[in-house]
C-alpha positions as CSV (number, residue, x, y, z in Angstrom):
1,M,12.5,-4.0,19.5
2,T,14.0,-1.1,18.8
3,T,12.7,2.4,19.6
4,P,12.6,5.7,17.7
5,T,14.9,8.4,18.2
6,R,12.4,11.1,18.3
7,D,9.3,11.9,20.0
8,T,6.7,13.2,17.2
9,R,3.5,14.8,18.5
10,F,0.4,14.0,16.3
11,S,-2.9,16.0,16.6
12,A,-6.2,15.2,15.5
13,R,-10.1,16.3,15.8
14,T,-13.3,13.9,16.2
15,D,-15.0,16.0,13.3
16,A,-12.3,15.1,10.5
17,D,-11.0,12.0,9.4
18,F,-6.7,12.1,10.3
19,S,-4.3,11.2,7.5
20,R,-0.3,10.9,8.1
21,A,2.3,9.7,5.5
22,F,5.3,8.3,5.8
23,V,8.7,7.1,4.3
24,R,10.5,4.8,6.1
25,W,14.4,4.9,5.3
26,T,17.0,1.5,5.9
27,D,19.8,4.2,6.6
28,A,20.0,7.7,9.0
29,A,21.5,9.6,5.4
30,R,17.9,8.7,4.0
31,T,19.3,7.9,0.9
32,Q,17.4,4.3,0.5
33,P,14.1,3.4,1.6
34,L,12.8,-0.1,2.7
35,D,10.8,-2.6,0.4
36,L,7.9,-2.7,3.2
37,T,7.3,-6.5,1.4
38,G,6.7,-8.2,4.1
39,W,6.2,-6.0,7.0
40,S,3.2,-5.8,8.4
41,L,2.1,-2.3,10.1
42,R,-0.1,-1.2,13.5
43,F,-0.9,2.0,14.3
44,V,-2.1,2.6,18.1
45,V,-3.2,5.1,20.5
46,K,-3.4,4.2,24.0
47,A,-4.6,6.5,27.1
48,A,-1.0,6.1,28.8
49,V,1.8,4.0,27.7
50,G,1.5,1.0,30.0
51,D,-2.3,0.6,29.0
52,A,-3.2,-2.8,27.9
53,E,-6.6,-1.7,26.3
54,D,-6.3,0.5,22.7
55,L,-8.6,3.8,22.8
56,I,-7.5,3.4,18.5
57,A,-5.8,0.8,16.6
58,G,-5.2,0.7,13.0
59,E,-3.9,-2.5,11.1
60,N,-2.4,-3.1,7.7
61,D,-6.2,-2.4,6.5
62,A,-6.1,1.5,8.0
63,I,-2.3,1.9,6.4
64,E,-2.2,2.5,2.7
65,R,0.9,1.3,0.8
66,E,1.1,3.8,-1.1
67,D,4.6,2.7,-2.7
68,E,5.6,0.0,-0.9
69,A,9.0,-0.6,-2.8
70,G,10.0,2.9,-2.1
71,G,8.9,2.9,1.9
72,R,5.9,5.1,1.4
73,F,2.9,4.9,3.2
74,R,-0.2,6.6,4.4
75,V,-2.2,6.0,8.3
76,L,-5.8,6.7,7.8
77,I,-8.5,6.5,10.6
78,D,-11.5,7.7,9.7
79,K,-13.7,10.4,12.1
80,A,-16.4,7.9,13.4
81,V,-13.4,6.6,14.7
82,L,-11.7,9.2,16.2
83,A,-15.3,10.4,17.7
84,E,-15.7,6.8,19.3
85,A,-12.6,7.4,21.2
86,M,-13.4,10.6,22.8
87,P,-15.1,10.0,26.0
88,E,-18.8,11.6,26.3
89,D,-17.7,13.9,28.7
90,A,-14.2,15.3,27.3
91,N,-13.6,18.2,24.8
92,R,-9.9,16.6,24.9
93,I,-7.8,13.9,25.6
94,E,-4.2,13.7,26.0
95,A,-2.9,10.5,24.7
96,V,0.1,8.4,23.1
97,F,0.6,6.8,19.7
98,A,3.2,4.4,18.6
99,L,3.6,3.3,15.1
100,Q,4.5,-1.0,15.4
101,A,5.9,-3.0,12.0
102,E,6.7,-6.5,11.9
103,G,9.2,-7.6,9.4
104,P,9.4,-10.4,7.4
105,N,12.2,-12.2,9.1
106,G,10.8,-11.7,12.6
107,E,12.1,-7.8,13.1
108,S,9.5,-6.1,16.2
109,E,10.1,-2.1,15.8
110,V,8.1,1.5,16.8
111,W,9.1,3.1,13.8
112,V,7.6,6.8,15.5
113,A,5.9,6.9,18.7
114,G,4.9,10.0,21.0
115,P,1.9,12.3,22.4
116,F,-1.9,12.0,20.8
117,I,-4.0,15.2,21.4
118,L,-7.5,14.1,20.5
119,A,-9.9,17.3,20.2
120,R,-13.7,17.2,20.0
121,G,-15.0,19.0,16.6
122,L,-17.5,21.1,16.1
């Protein structure tokens, strides 16, 4: 499994859908997008890195492929899913997320990972 080269911080609120666009490149110079054909994508949020249980998990159905050949996709999480992940007695939680990818040739990669801040909306 390859790990991302940098952490990225994401935040969301329980009163709005979470939406984040991505482009996956095959090279560091960002000249050649990765063709996503045959790739399985998963966006997961956990309370802590080693936790077995997911607070939020979005499989292929929660990931919209905007331009598969051009490596463009968008992670979409409904606000109801975000609200369900928030403990009743909390107004804000700090969790961790990872965007995991399984390739057509057996590749297993984490494309991006980092802190995920979830706050209770109005």
